[in-house]
Wavefront OBJ file of the C-alpha trace (Angstrom):
o trace
v 7.555 22.943 -23.655
v 5.605 26.041 -23.405
v 2.799 23.815 -21.253
v 5.578 22.246 -18.815
v 7.138 26.171 -18.126
v 3.154 27.015 -17.565
v 3.048 24.446 -15.300
v 6.063 25.128 -13.582
v 5.357 28.876 -13.305
v 1.881 27.842 -11.780
v 3.312 26.057 -9.326
v 5.946 28.519 -8.444
v 3.094 31.246 -8.026
v 1.262 28.332 -6.045
v 3.982 28.053 -3.648
v 4.964 31.692 -3.389
v 1.253 32.361 -2.757
v 1.017 29.829 0.151
v 4.307 30.837 1.548
v 3.122 34.784 1.463
v 0.007 33.633 3.305
v 1.687 31.516 6.118
v 4.133 34.507 6.589
v 1.645 37.044 6.843
v -0.473 34.805 9.177
v 2.605 34.338 11.298
v 3.522 38.132 11.212
v -0.272 38.966 12.219
v -0.302 36.714 15.345
v 3.423 38.079 16.658
v 2.573 41.677 15.435
v 0.707 42.572 18.773
v 3.826 41.449 20.849
v 6.139 43.133 18.539
v 3.725 46.425 19.140
v 3.793 46.104 22.963
v 0.070 44.454 23.349
v -0.046 41.821 25.742
v -0.203 38.510 24.359
v -0.989 35.207 26.498
v 1.422 32.851 27.663
v -0.720 30.072 26.876
v -1.308 30.813 23.160
v 1.158 28.812 20.962
v 1.702 28.484 16.811
v 2.232 25.050 16.022
v 2.578 23.290 12.469
v 1.338 19.741 12.071
v 1.819 17.111 9.190
v 0.263 13.852 8.272
v 0.225 11.814 5.445
v -2.818 11.402 3.042
v -3.624 7.585 2.858
v -5.836 6.570 -0.148
v -7.029 9.871 -1.155
v -8.741 10.444 2.206
v -8.141 14.039 2.697
v -10.248 14.307 5.863
v -8.331 11.783 7.833
v -5.356 13.718 6.913
v -6.552 16.943 7.924
v -7.661 15.368 11.292
v -4.393 13.664 11.887
v -2.507 16.769 11.087
v -4.460 18.620 13.673
v -3.873 16.672 16.164
v -0.044 16.345 15.366
v 0.073 20.368 15.726
v -2.213 20.352 18.844
v 0.408 17.571 20.618
v 3.291 19.728 19.321
v 1.667 23.062 20.611
v 1.616 21.128 24.149
v 4.974 20.098 23.721
v 6.137 23.819 23.134
v 4.183 24.942 25.909
v 5.769 22.631 28.029
v 9.487 23.199 27.114
v 8.785 27.172 27.867
v 6.774 26.424 31.294
v 9.321 23.428 32.446
v 12.539 24.985 30.926
v 14.785 22.429 29.608
v 16.025 20.995 33.066
v 12.820 20.501 33.982
v 11.993 18.810 30.552
v 14.837 16.381 30.920
v 14.262 15.562 34.654
v 10.774 14.985 34.068
v 11.002 13.521 30.563
v 9.315 10.170 31.191
v 6.557 11.642 33.193
v 5.768 13.945 30.426
v 5.352 11.554 27.422
v 3.336 9.083 29.293
v 1.424 11.149 31.370
v 1.126 14.590 29.927
v 1.287 14.203 26.232
v -0.995 11.667 25.334
v -4.428 13.194 24.666
v -3.122 16.551 24.142
v -6.395 17.773 22.657
v -7.799 17.571 26.250
v -5.029 19.979 27.047
v -5.951 22.731 24.735
v -8.620 25.171 25.573
v -9.344 26.246 21.666
v -7.697 26.375 18.369
v -7.896 28.001 15.171
v -6.659 26.818 11.883
v -4.821 29.733 10.316
v -3.527 28.025 7.219
v -3.540 24.309 5.745
v -1.869 23.028 2.198
v -1.499 19.781 0.447
v 1.794 19.100 -1.064
v 1.645 15.557 -2.934
v 0.771 13.127 -0.247
v 1.291 15.289 2.402
v -1.416 17.419 4.560
v -0.050 20.499 6.736
v -1.939 22.756 8.951
v -0.768 25.754 10.888
v -2.690 26.354 13.979
v -2.884 29.066 16.822
v -3.828 27.250 20.021
v -4.506 28.640 23.636
v -3.895 25.446 26.034
v -5.842 25.053 29.308
v -3.401 26.003 32.033
v -5.549 24.541 34.809
v -5.873 21.162 33.145
v -1.985 21.113 32.663
v -1.408 22.405 36.223
v -3.532 19.538 37.504
v -1.794 16.674 35.420
v 1.894 18.322 36.199
v 0.615 17.669 40.046
v -0.946 14.349 39.382
v 2.110 13.241 37.785
v 4.350 14.459 40.161
v 6.326 17.138 38.244
v 7.453 19.851 40.581
v 6.961 23.720 38.941
v 8.489 26.111 40.564
v 6.467 29.307 40.152
v 8.714 32.745 39.665
v 12.041 33.274 38.345
v 14.676 30.629 39.008
v 16.710 30.278 42.135
v 20.303 31.522 41.763
v 22.654 29.470 43.488
l 1 2 3 4 5 6 7 8 9 10 11 12 13 14 15 16 17 18 19 20 21 22 23 24 25 26 27 28 29 30 31 32 33 34 35 36 37 38 39 40 41 42 43 44 45 46 47 48 49 50 51 52 53 54 55 56 57 58 59 60 61 62 63 64 65 66 67 68 69 70 71 72 73 74 75 76 77 78 79 80 81 82 83 84 85 86 87 88 89 90 91 92 93 94 95 96 97 98 99 100 101 102 103 104 105 106 107 108 109 110 111 112 113 114 115 116 117 118 119 120 121 122 123 124 125 126 127 128 129 130 131 132 133 134 135 136 137 138 139 140 141 142 143 144 145 146 147 148 149 150 151 152
């Protein structure tokens, strides 16, 4: 009974530590904006998840990073185009822009990573390459208006 309780406490302490690290990293990434420092619009936090297959942790990590990069580019496009722009250009975005999302990322840093059972998760901070995305949007025929939306 004592061994079971010790494992539960250890697991809970481990989870607490991981959540604490996650929120510290999140806070540190958002703190400059809260303090008035200018953060780049093209910097995004994203969480990627992958299943560990046949114990291959390296492959799971690579897949989780790829998942996070795709989610980061998706978040950037949602912010950049707005909900109406995404709805109007959904097929162009999913077929022409999102494939090979890594090419559209300037750089990224892994802030945290964790393995829980058969899942591997990463928290990354990425910076999208706006020039590449602009070019791909133009090639796909997506109209991006600059400046604030026009009021009718």
